[in-house]
C-alpha positions as CSV (number, residue, x, y, z in Angstrom):
1,M,42.5,122.7,287.6
2,T,43.0,119.0,288.0
3,P,41.0,116.1,286.6
4,A,39.4,115.7,290.0
5,I,38.2,119.3,290.1
6,D,37.1,119.0,286.4
7,I,34.8,116.1,287.3
8,L,33.2,117.9,290.2
9,I,32.5,120.9,288.0
10,E,31.2,118.8,285.1
11,Q,28.9,116.7,287.4
12,K,27.7,119.9,289.2
13,V,28.7,118.5,292.6
14,V,28.8,120.9,295.6
15,F,32.4,121.1,296.9
16,Q,34.8,123.6,298.3
17,L,38.5,123.9,297.4
18,H,41.1,124.5,300.2
19,R,44.7,125.6,299.4
20,Y,47.7,125.4,301.7
21,S,51.4,125.9,301.2
22,H,52.9,122.5,300.8
23,D,56.2,121.8,302.6
24,T,58.4,119.7,300.3
25,Q,60.0,118.2,303.4
26,A,56.7,116.9,304.7
27,G,56.5,113.1,304.8
28,A,52.8,112.5,305.8
29,Y,50.9,114.5,303.2
30,G,47.4,114.0,304.7
31,E,48.6,115.0,308.2
32,E,50.2,118.1,306.7
33,A,47.0,119.1,305.1
34,A,45.0,118.6,308.3
35,K,47.5,120.6,310.3
36,K,47.8,123.5,307.9
37,L,44.1,123.7,307.3
38,G,43.2,123.3,311.0
39,I,41.0,120.3,310.3
40,A,40.6,117.2,312.6
41,Y,42.7,114.3,311.2
42,E,39.6,112.2,311.2
43,K,38.0,114.3,308.5
44,V,40.9,114.3,306.1
45,Y,41.1,111.1,304.0
46,K,44.1,109.7,302.1
47,T,43.8,107.8,298.8
48,L,45.8,104.6,298.6
49,V,46.1,102.5,295.5
50,I,46.1,98.8,296.3
51,A,47.4,95.8,294.4
52,G,45.9,92.3,294.6
53,S,47.8,89.1,294.4
54,Q,46.4,88.4,290.9
55,G,47.6,91.8,289.5
56,Q,44.3,93.6,290.0
57,M,44.2,97.1,291.5
58,A,41.8,99.1,293.7
59,V,41.5,102.3,295.6
60,A,41.1,102.7,299.4
61,V,40.0,106.0,301.0
62,V,40.8,106.1,304.7
63,P,41.2,108.8,307.3
64,V,44.8,110.0,307.8
65,S,44.3,109.3,311.5
66,H,44.2,105.6,310.8
67,K,46.1,103.0,308.9
68,L,44.5,100.9,306.2
69,S,43.8,97.3,307.4
70,M,45.0,95.1,304.5
71,K,42.9,92.2,305.9
72,K,39.7,94.3,306.0
73,M,40.4,95.7,302.5
74,A,41.0,92.3,301.0
75,K,37.7,91.2,302.6
76,A,35.8,94.3,301.3
77,L,37.1,93.5,297.8
78,A,36.6,89.7,298.1
79,W,40.3,89.2,297.2
80,K,42.7,86.8,298.8
81,K,45.4,89.2,299.6
82,V,46.2,92.9,299.1
83,A,49.3,95.2,299.5
84,L,50.0,98.8,298.7
85,A,50.8,99.3,295.1
86,D,54.4,100.6,294.4
87,K,54.9,104.3,293.5
88,E,55.3,103.6,289.8
89,Q,52.1,101.6,289.6
90,V,50.2,104.4,291.5
91,S,51.4,107.1,289.2
92,R,50.8,105.1,286.0
93,S,47.3,104.0,287.1
94,S,46.1,107.3,288.7
95,G,48.0,109.9,286.6
96,Y,48.8,111.7,289.9
97,V,52.0,112.1,292.0
98,I,52.3,110.5,295.4
99,G,51.0,112.9,298.0
100,G,48.5,114.3,295.5
101,V,46.6,111.2,294.5
102,S,42.8,111.9,294.4
103,P,40.2,109.2,294.2
104,L,38.5,111.3,291.5
105,G,39.7,111.7,287.9
106,Q,42.2,108.8,287.9
107,K,43.4,107.6,284.5
108,K,42.1,104.1,285.1
109,S,38.8,103.6,286.8
110,L,39.4,101.2,289.7
111,R,37.1,99.7,292.3
112,T,37.0,102.1,295.2
113,I,36.2,101.4,298.9
114,I,35.6,104.3,301.2
115,D,36.0,103.8,305.0
116,K,32.6,103.8,306.5
117,S,33.7,106.3,309.2
118,S,33.3,109.0,306.5
119,V,29.5,108.9,306.7
120,A,29.6,110.3,310.3
121,F,30.7,113.7,308.8
122,P,28.6,116.1,306.7
123,T,31.8,116.6,304.6
124,I,35.3,115.1,304.3
125,F,38.5,116.3,302.8
126,I,40.3,114.5,300.0
127,S,43.2,115.4,297.7
128,A,42.3,117.5,294.8
129,G,45.1,115.8,292.7
130,K,47.9,118.2,293.6
131,R,49.9,118.6,296.8
132,G,48.7,121.6,298.7
133,L,45.1,121.4,297.4
134,E,42.2,119.6,299.1
135,I,38.6,119.1,298.1
136,E,35.8,119.2,300.7
137,L,32.7,117.3,299.7
138,S,30.2,114.8,301.1
139,S,31.3,111.2,301.2
140,Q,28.0,110.3,299.5
141,D,28.9,112.5,296.5
142,L,32.4,110.9,296.5
143,A,30.9,107.4,296.5
144,F,28.5,108.3,293.7
145,L,31.3,109.7,291.5
146,T,33.7,106.8,292.1
147,K,31.0,104.1,292.2
148,A,32.5,103.2,295.6
149,K,31.1,101.2,298.4
150,F,31.5,101.9,302.1
151,A,33.2,99.4,304.4
152,D,35.2,99.2,307.6
153,I,38.7,99.2,306.1
154,S,40.7,101.1,308.7
155,G,42.9,99.8,311.5
156,D,44.5,101.6,314.4
């Protein structure tokens, strides 16, 4: 179990767990999950930890088929400027390793923005907090559990 799975069980949220054999040579973790599970890239969402210019941090949840728009993310947060947090910040803040960062069960509770494209699907896939393990759940449940808001934060 991971902290992400523990929260889902504790909160009695409907979800499904999907396992796949993680390739340690894989560079794009979300794309690897989509390919190995046979899921459209648009339904698999990556979790990115963002740092603001004032030292604040937040979480962005975007489809692996798109990049995060820093400009749109900054606007959604009402921050001046944002950038991806460095790997050390991500691990320290989330408690997860890169490639296995889940928006659920992070050590520090951060503001979370989920790309609005997620509401088009009955369920989406997110990391379960471990490479090779994905959670399938509704984006509404994810938003409820993370106190997230939906916004257009993806670019091409």
